[in-house]
N, C-alpha and C positions, 0 to 999 in steps of 0.2 A: 397306427394313429394319423391323425393328416400333419404334412410336413407344416402347414401352417403353427400348428403348436408345437411340433421338434424345434422348430425354427425360434420361436421366441423364446420356447427354453434355453436355448442354448443363446438369444441374446443378453436375455439378463443376467446369465454365468458366467458369473464373475464383474459383474458390472458394481455399480455406487448403490444401486438399489437394494442387490443384496447385501451388497458389506454393511448398508447402512441397518436393512432389517436384522442381518445377523450379530448386530455391534446389544440393538437397541434387545433382540430377544434375549443373547447371554448374559449382557453386563445389567441389567434393569432387575433390580429383583424382583421375583416372585410375578416375571412381564407375563411369560407363556399360560398362565392359565388365566391372570388378568385379562389379559386381550382377547383370550379364548371365551370366558363370558360376556365379553363384550360384545363379540358376535354371536355368540346363543344369543344373548336378548337382543338383539339387531334382529335375528331372524324370528324372534318371541312376536314382538312387532309388527315385524315385515306380515309372520301367519296371520296372528291375529288380524291384523288391518283386511286381507284377504280374504279369510273363513268371516269375517260379520258382515262384510259388503256381500261376497259371492251367498251367504246364508240366507240374505236379507232377500238378494236378487231371485233368491230361489223360492223362496217363502215359510223358509226353514226356522227362521229366529230372528227377532225382534222385530217383530210383523209390526208393531206399534212406529218404528222410526219412517221416516221420509226416505224414500229414498237419494233426494237429490240431495236433502239436505246432511245423509249421511255420509253419502259421496263425499262431500264437499267441507267435511269433520275431519275425516278418516284419511283423506286422502297425501294432507300437509305432514301425516304421523311415518305415514309407507314410506313415503322418500328421503324422511331424516333416515330412517331407519335402515332403508337400503345404504346410503351412503355411509354409517354406521357400518353395516354388516360387510360394504367392501372396501372401504381404510383397514378395517380391521383383520381381515381377512390377508389382503394383499401383505400384511409383517410375513405370514407365513409361505405365502405363495411367491413372495421378493427373496427369503433367506431361503429355498428350499424350488429352484425353478425346474429344476429338471423331474425334479421329485410328482410335479404338478404336471406339466405341460408335456410328460410324460404319458401321462396318467389317463387311459383309458376312462374312468369316473370321471375326473374332473372334465374329461371334454362330453362329457355326457351330461353334466350337473348347468355349465357353460350354453352347453343347446340347448336343455330344459327355460336357465333363465331367460333368456333371447326374447324367445315369443313370448315372454310371463309378463317383462315388460312393455312389449311391443301392446300385449293387452291394454293392462293397466291404461300407459299414454292414452290406447285409443278411447276408452272407455270415456276415462277424465275428459280430453281435451271436448270429445261429441256432448260430454255433459252439460257443459260450458258453452256451448253452443245456444241450447234452447231450453228453455225449464219442461222437464217431463219428460226429456228427447227419448230418454231407452223403453217410455213407458205410453208412446204416444200412438203405436201403431201396431199391430197383431206380430207382423215381421221382427220392428225394435226388439221386442220385449223377446221375442223368440232367440234372436241376436245376443240378446244383452245374457240370459240363459245359459245359454250356450259359451259365451263368456267364461261366467261363471263357475259352471259344472270342470268351463279347465283347467279356470285359473284355480282352483280349487288341489286339481290333481296336477296339476305344475307342479305346485310348493309343494306338497306332499312328497312328491319324486325327488325334488331340487334337494330336497332336506335329506330324505334317502341316501343322497351320490352322495351328499357332501360327508357325513358317516360313513361313507365305503371306501371314501377316497386311501384310507389308511388299511383296509382290507384288499386289496386286490388280488391277494395272494391266494384270500376264501373264494375271488368268483374263479381265480382260475386252477383251480385243485379245492371246487366244494366236497365238502365231508360232515353228512347232515345225521352220520349217526359210525358210535365206536362201542367197542364192549368195556364195558365198567367195569376198572381191578379194583378188587378187595384184598391186599396182603393176609387177613384176617387178626390182624392187632387191634388191640383197644387202646381207641385214642380219647382225648378231652372231648367232649359233646361239639364243640363250634369246626373240630379239625371234624370230626368225624359228619358233619352236616356238608362241607367240601367233600367229603369221598360218597355221599350219598350216589347213587348211579345218576339220580338228575344230574347233580350239581359238574358232576364230572361230565355227561355230555354235552351242558350248554355251555362249560368252558374248552371242552378241546373241539369244539365241531362250530359249522355258522350256524349255530343257532344262539352263541354270544352275541357276533355281530346283528343280527339280525334283533333280538329283543335289544341289544343297543335303541338299536336307529327306534325303534316302537316307541321306547321308553323318551329318547328325545323330542322324537314327534308330542308326544301325551303330551310333556311339558314345559314344552316353545308353548302346545295350544291352547293348555291351561295358563300359562300366564298371559298368554293373547286377550285370553276371555275376561280375566281377574285385573287387567290393566285399564280397560273401560272404565271397569266399575270403580275401581282404586281412584281414576282422573276426575268423577264424577263425586264423589266423597270429596277430591281438595278443592272440588267446584271450580275445578278449572278445563273441562270437558263435559260436552252432551247435557252443559245444564237446561237445556230448551225440555228434557225428560227425568222424570221421576225417578227417586232413588231405589224404592221400590218397584219400578217398572224395568229398568234396566237389570236390578238382581234378580227378578224374576223370569227375564229374556236371557241372563248371559250365565248366570249362576250355574244352574244346570249343563252345561257346558264344559264348565268351569270340570266342574264333579265329577262330570264323566269322564272326560281328560286325565284328573288327578290319581281314578281308581285303576285306569288303563297305566300312568306313571308307578302307580306303588305297585304291582301286581309286577310288570314286568323288571321295576328295582329289585326286587327281592327276588326276582330271576338270577338277574347279576351279581347280590349279594350273597347266595350261598352259592359261590366258586370260590371265593374267599375272602368267607363268613369269620374266622379268626384273624387274618389280616386285619382286617375291615374294620371291626370292633379295637383293636386299637390305634387307627390311623386315625391321625388327632382332624382331620378335615373331614372325615366322617361321622364323627364325633359331633364334629361341629356341624356338621349339616342336618343332623336329629335333632342338633337343641334346636337352630334356626326353624326345624320342621314344625318341633314342638309352641317356640314360640308365633309362632304364624297361624296356629292352630287354637291356639288361647289366646289373639288377636283376633281372630274371623270368629268364634266364640262370641268372646265379646260385644263386636257389633251386632252381631245375630241375635242373640240371648237376653241383651240386658240394652243396649241402642234402639236396636229395629223396634220393640217394645212400642216406643215415644213416636217413630218413625212419620209420623200423621203429623208431628206437629212444626217439621223444615221438611219436607215431601212436597209441596207445590214447588211446578218448573219456576225454574229463574230466583227459587229461595235462595237465601242466605245460608250456609254450610257452617253449621257450629261447629265451636273450635276441635270438640272431644269428637266428632264424626272423621273431622282430619286430621288427625292427630290416628284414628283408625288407617286412614287413605293411607299416606303416611309411610306407616309403620308398615302395611302389608308390600306395598312397594318395596320396600329396602329389605325386608324380612326375608320376603321370595329371593330378588337380586342377591341374600348372601345366600341363599336354599345351591344357587345354581354357581356362586362363587366356589363353595363348598365341596360343589359336587368335582368342579374342575379341577380341585385342586387332591382331591383324592389320590386320582394316579401318577400326581407329579411327588408324592409322598413316599417314599420305599420304607 
């Protein structure tokens, strides 16, 4: 570890920042999973912003949207979400400074975050200097695409490092296979699921943190994609574009991320199937997922049939559409909160 990081950990240890963070984490009911959820939602907006801009620059998504207008519209969300992400994460860093500043994975995360911020600041600043700056010459187009590709890579690696901070021992002592154990006894069905060879392999090796990392990345990308559609439904974002256009360009990305999240979620579920089914937080997560699905189905199969009535650019959004958009944001945020609570309920 660099001496700077070790010194920071020693400096913060025993400070008023540590005392305040520990008091809050310990004494405010439900604060740890709530602030973790806020942190993940902040990451979702940051990832959604970076992904949307980068994919547009690379010509892979949102082709109907102007790069200049898109940059101007989404960058404020990026900076607000980044601030929320840093403040929420600071509670855990200040609360246990030696755990983080003596952890090389945390150092990797910070080392990746710094160039991402530099690229975002540089791209945004140059965009303000001249209209269509990044598409003015072939050289600038090439630079912008390089920034976009590196930004996507950086945000994925930052999210990965964030999850692996808690799994340092898995990096130091990697284990990708173990011999499954079967005592031959008969158990209830869900306990038998936990005893599957695949369940034991995932639970006892590096496959669990790897699958969890992919799950979190997929979930945050899904929320980041849904966010922009919901803001349009609420009539407070992307009003220059029709609902059907945003739905066509962004929802497929959300569905793709959702499928990955479900597959990886099942992989984690089978490792503790019986206990998860008895966990109130897991039950709440399932209930919220069902409600979010019903809300989405109502929009696509009921309201979307009459989309032409209010699909014009800058058209006023009907109250029904706003309710669906608001419910979507509320329910998916609830899913994330319930997901964080699962590990806090024994």
